[in-house]
PADODO-676679 format. One record per residue (C-alpha): y negated, z negated, x negated; residue number from 1. Coordinates in nm, 3 decimals. Each point is the difference from the previous one (the first is absolute). Layout:
! residues N
      c2      c3      c1   k
       Y       Z       X NUM
...
END
This chain:
! residues 102
      c2      c3      c1   k
   1.707  -1.580  -0.785   1
  -0.041   0.250  -0.287   2
  -0.340   0.144  -0.078   3
  -0.075   0.283   0.239   4
  -0.136   0.334  -0.098   5
  -0.311   0.082   0.195   6
  -0.021   0.248   0.284   7
  -0.264   0.268   0.051   8
   0.005   0.189   0.330   9
  -0.193   0.325   0.043  10
  -0.093   0.088   0.358  11
  -0.038   0.379  -0.002  12
  -0.127   0.070   0.352  13
  -0.198  -0.167   0.278  14
   0.321  -0.072   0.193  15
  -0.013  -0.348   0.159  16
   0.379  -0.038  -0.021  17
   0.000   0.065  -0.375  18
  -0.295  -0.239  -0.038  19
   0.183  -0.273   0.188  20
   0.315   0.054  -0.207  21
  -0.201  -0.009  -0.325  22
  -0.171  -0.326   0.095  23
   0.326  -0.161   0.107  24
   0.181   0.111  -0.316  25
  -0.281  -0.121  -0.226  26
  -0.028  -0.327   0.192  27
   0.372  -0.062  -0.045  28
  -0.035   0.060  -0.375  29
  -0.298  -0.236  -0.018  30
   0.189  -0.265   0.197  31
   0.266   0.017  -0.272  32
  -0.279  -0.058  -0.252  33
   0.001   0.350  -0.144  34
  -0.316   0.201  -0.064  35
  -0.062   0.224   0.301  36
  -0.255   0.280   0.029  37
  -0.063   0.257   0.273  38
  -0.193   0.313  -0.092  39
  -0.156   0.198   0.287  40
  -0.012   0.364  -0.113  41
  -0.268   0.235   0.133  42
   0.006  -0.005   0.386  43
   0.203  -0.322  -0.001  44
  -0.323  -0.189  -0.081  45
  -0.088   0.031   0.368  46
   0.282  -0.250   0.068  47
  -0.179  -0.278  -0.185  48
  -0.166  -0.130   0.317  49
   0.084  -0.369   0.017  50
   0.305  -0.090   0.202  51
   0.235  -0.295   0.027  52
   0.238   0.158  -0.253  53
  -0.283   0.056  -0.249  54
  -0.106  -0.361   0.032  55
   0.357  -0.122  -0.050  56
   0.052   0.225  -0.302  57
  -0.324  -0.122  -0.157  58
   0.094  -0.363   0.060  59
   0.328   0.061  -0.182  60
  -0.185   0.152  -0.297  61
   0.057   0.371   0.060  62
  -0.258   0.213  -0.181  63
  -0.140   0.287   0.209  64
  -0.137   0.300  -0.188  65
  -0.211   0.272   0.163  66
  -0.007   0.353  -0.139  67
  -0.355   0.069  -0.118  68
   0.031   0.368   0.091  69
   0.121  -0.089   0.348  70
  -0.287  -0.242   0.056  71
  -0.252   0.267  -0.101  72
   0.169   0.274   0.206  73
  -0.006  -0.217   0.313  74
  -0.344  -0.148  -0.074  75
   0.140  -0.354   0.008  76
  -0.121  -0.304  -0.190  77
   0.244  -0.195  -0.215  78
   0.123  -0.292   0.211  79
  -0.083  -0.335  -0.159  80
   0.370  -0.098  -0.005  81
   0.117   0.313  -0.189  82
  -0.038   0.137  -0.349  83
  -0.108   0.356  -0.075  84
   0.237   0.210  -0.205  85
   0.164   0.331  -0.061  86
   0.340   0.135  -0.089  87
  -0.073  -0.004  -0.374  88
  -0.098  -0.368  -0.004  89
   0.287  -0.086   0.235  90
   0.257   0.158  -0.230  91
  -0.167  -0.137  -0.313  92
   0.036  -0.353   0.141  93
   0.352   0.050   0.141  94
   0.176  -0.176  -0.285  95
   0.351  -0.100   0.111  96
  -0.082   0.021   0.371  97
   0.230   0.193   0.229  98
  -0.185   0.291   0.163  99
   0.060   0.089   0.366 100
  -0.175   0.273   0.197 101
  -0.020   0.006   0.378 102
END
């Protein structure tokens, strides 16, 4: 199999259907051995409560990134399984990744 470009998925709202789709898409990429990241933008950080899909994504190596502004706005701590970040750092580290927004 040729080297895969990575995949970065931005979840733009606190919609559970978009969250589920983002985790499934990133998990599929990780299963193919590509770099997979999911960035929860602003209110989407409220979706970071642990669930079966989060656990599966983490086991496959998906990186979860929580918007620092969103965490502060919703008075939430950074989950121990996620990284803190922002749009600037996300784009700065994008490299050759494909970028998908949901």
